[in-house]
C-alpha positions in Angstrom: -8.9 30.8 3.0 -12.1 28.8 2.7 -10.6 26.9 -0.3 -8.3 25.1 2.2 -11.3 23.8 4.1 -13.7 23.0 1.2 -14.3 19.3 0.8 -14.3 18.3 -2.8 -15.4 14.7 -2.3 -19.1 14.1 -2.8 -21.0 12.6 0.1 -20.8 8.8 -0.3 -23.7 6.4 0.3 -23.7 4.8 3.7 -23.5 1.3 2.1 -20.2 2.3 0.4 -18.8 3.8 3.7 -19.7 0.6 5.6 -18.2 -1.7 3.0 -15.0 0.3 2.8 -14.6 0.1 6.6 -15.5 -3.6 6.6 -13.1 -4.5 3.8 -10.3 -2.6 5.4 -10.9 -4.2 8.8 -11.1 -7.7 7.3 -8.0 -7.2 5.2 -5.8 -6.1 8.0 -7.2 -8.7 10.4 -6.5 -11.4 7.8 -2.9 -10.2 7.3 -2.4 -10.2 11.1 -3.9 -13.7 11.3 -1.6 -14.9 8.4 1.4 -13.4 10.3 0.5 -15.3 13.5 -0.1 -18.5 11.7 3.0 -18.5 9.5 5.5 -16.8 11.8 6.5 -14.5 8.9 5.9 -10.8 9.0 3.1 -10.2 6.5 1.6 -7.0 8.0 3.1 -3.6 8.1 1.7 -0.1 8.7 1.7 1.1 5.1 -0.8 -1.6 4.3 -3.4 0.3 6.4 -3.0 3.2 4.0 -3.3 0.9 1.1 -6.6 -0.3 2.4 -7.9 3.3 2.3 -7.3 3.4 -1.5 -8.4 -0.2 -2.2 -11.7 0.1 -0.4 -12.6 3.8 -0.4 -11.6 4.5 -4.0 -11.2 1.1 -5.8 -11.6 2.7 -9.2 -8.6 5.0 -8.8 -5.6 4.1 -10.9 -3.5 4.4 -7.7 -5.6 1.4 -6.2 -5.0 -1.1 -9.0 -3.0 -4.3 -8.4 0.1 -3.3 -10.4 0.3 -0.1 -8.5 -0.2 -1.7 -5.1 2.3 -4.6 -5.5 4.7 -2.8 -7.8 4.7 0.5 -5.8 5.4 -1.3 -2.5 8.1 -3.4 -4.1 10.0 -0.6 -5.9 9.8 1.5 -2.8 11.0 -1.3 -0.5 13.9 -2.0 -2.9 15.1 1.6 -3.0 14.7 1.9 0.8 16.8 -1.2 1.4 19.5 -0.2 -1.1 20.0 3.1 0.7 19.8 1.3 4.1 22.6 -1.0 3.2 24.8 1.7 1.4 24.2 4.8 3.5 22.6 3.8 6.8 21.3 5.9 9.7 20.9 9.5 8.5 17.6 11.4 8.3 18.5 13.1 5.0 19.0 9.7 3.4 15.6 8.6 4.7 14.2 11.6 2.8 16.2 10.5 -0.2 14.6 7.0 0.0 11.1 8.4 -0.1 12.0 10.8 -2.9 13.6 8.1 -5.0 10.6 5.9 -4.4 8.2 8.6 -5.6 10.4 9.0 -8.7 10.7 5.3 -9.3 7.0 4.7 -9.0 6.2 7.6 -11.4 8.8 6.4 -13.9 7.4 2.9 -13.8 3.8 4.2 -13.8 2.9 2.3 -10.6 2.3 5.2 -8.2 0.8 4.0 -4.9 1.0 6.7 -2.3 1.2 4.4 0.8 4.3 2.9 -0.7 6.2 6.1 0.1 6.0 4.9 3.7 7.3 1.5 2.6 10.5 3.2 1.4 10.8 4.8 4.8 10.2 1.5 6.6 12.7 -0.3 4.4 15.3 2.4 5.1 14.6 2.8 8.8 13.8 -0.6 10.3 14.3 -3.4 7.8 17.3 -5.6 8.6 17.6 -7.9 5.6 16.7 -8.3 2.0 14.0 -10.7 3.0 11.9 -7.6 3.7 11.1 -7.6 0.0 9.4 -11.0 0.3 8.0 -10.8 3.8 6.0 -8.5 4.3 6.2 -6.5 1.1 5.5 -8.9 -1.8 3.5 -11.4 0.2 1.5 -8.8 2.1 0.7 -6.6 -0.9 -0.3 -9.6 -3.1 -2.6 -10.9 -0.3 -4.1 -7.4 0.0 -4.9 -7.4 -3.7 -6.4 -10.9 -3.5 -8.5 -10.1 -0.5 -9.7 -6.9 -2.1 -10.6 -8.6 -5.4 -12.6 -11.3 -3.5 -14.3 -8.7 -1.3 -15.3 -6.4 -4.2 -16.5 -9.4 -6.3 -18.8 -10.4 -3.4 -19.9 -6.7 -3.0 -20.6 -6.3 -6.7 -17.9 -3.6 -7.1 -15.6 -3.6 -10.1 -12.0 -4.3 -9.0 -9.5 -4.4 -10.5 -10.4 -2.1 -13.4 -10.7 -3.8 -16.7 -7.9 -3.2 -19.2 -8.9 -0.4 -21.5 
């Protein structure tokens, strides 16, 4: 039973914890500001989860730019396709998430928060413009903000090509 409660992550340094929280807060605040200034939806809930990866574990393959932007895009596309072909059923919402996971794995762009993007695309998106605003614009801005933040912080992001 204790294995369910064991924490495998090592204790991070306080500096890293503070920078992860600050980077996440700044990123979401900027996306909110850009939304207000542009009158385009640029902020959506799955981006909060993307910040966890981008700032708490920036060296993870799941945090890299191709995964963030590509994962959100493929998931949104699949969610929208199902929304417009088979709307309004909880089982199809599950199918949207399942297909998004399969699509991300097949394309090698797994980004766990994008599973929620498929659900948002299926459940609440009303037009194909969802792909551009907030998905593409917001995820690309998140990557840019994270790259600048990590550069100023002295953290390597994105990972160099092997």
